[in-house]
N, C-alpha and C positions, 0 to 999 in steps of 0.2 A: 027800672030795669035792675034785676038782681046782679050783684057783682060776681064775676067769675072767679072761680077758685083754681089756682095753679099749684101743682105739686112739683117741688124742686127737690130732686134727690142730690145729695152732696151739697146742700145749701149752707152747711156750716164751714165749708172750706173757703179759700180766698176767692176763686172765680165764682163759685156758687153763691157766696154771700153778696157779691157785687151785684149779680143778676137779681137776687131777692130784693136788694135795696131799690133797684130800678123798677121792679114790678110793683112793690109797695107804693112807690112814688107816683106810679100810673093808676093807682087805686084798685089794684087787684088783691083778693084775699090769697095769701100765700101760706102753703103748708111746707115745711122743710122736713124731709126725711133723711136722717143722717145717723150713722151708728157712732159718731164722734170718735172713731179710730184715729183719724187724722185731722178731723175738723175740730172746731172750738165752739161751745155753746155761746160764748160772748160775741161771736161773729154773726149770729143770727139776729136779724133786725127785730127789735121789740114788738112790732106789730105782726110779725109772722108767727105762726104756730109751729113749734118744734115737736116732732115725733121722733123719739129715739129708737131706731131700729134698722133693719137691713132690707134693701131692695130685693133680696133673695127670699123674703118671707111673703109668699103669695097671699096668704090669709090677711096679713097686715095691709098689703096694698088693696086688696078687695075691700076690707073694712074702711080704709080711708076714702076710697072712691064712693062707696055706698053711703056712708055717713055725711059726706061733704058735697057730693055731686060733681067732684073733680073730673074735668073732661081733657085737661091738658097736663102734660108731664114734661119737664125739662130735666135733663140728666147731666149733672156736673160732677159725677162720681169719678174720681181719678186719684191716682197715687203718683207722686213724682218725687224724685230725690234730687236735691240740689247739692252738688259737691263743692 
């Protein structure tokens, strides 16, 4: 059976990167889409593929889905300020 591919937006942030780590541990292929505005490239699991870009770019999302057969999307895109 072919491994499922999951797209995680915001996967370079704290919460998203924890999710990516768990998905990789479960054997999923993971693609992280993040613009790295608040996330960090080093937070992305080495077995995950990082695509730098914005979820607002419809053509980019279509290309990712078409080229990888991605059927699942988890969104961890958020911005928080801790004072």
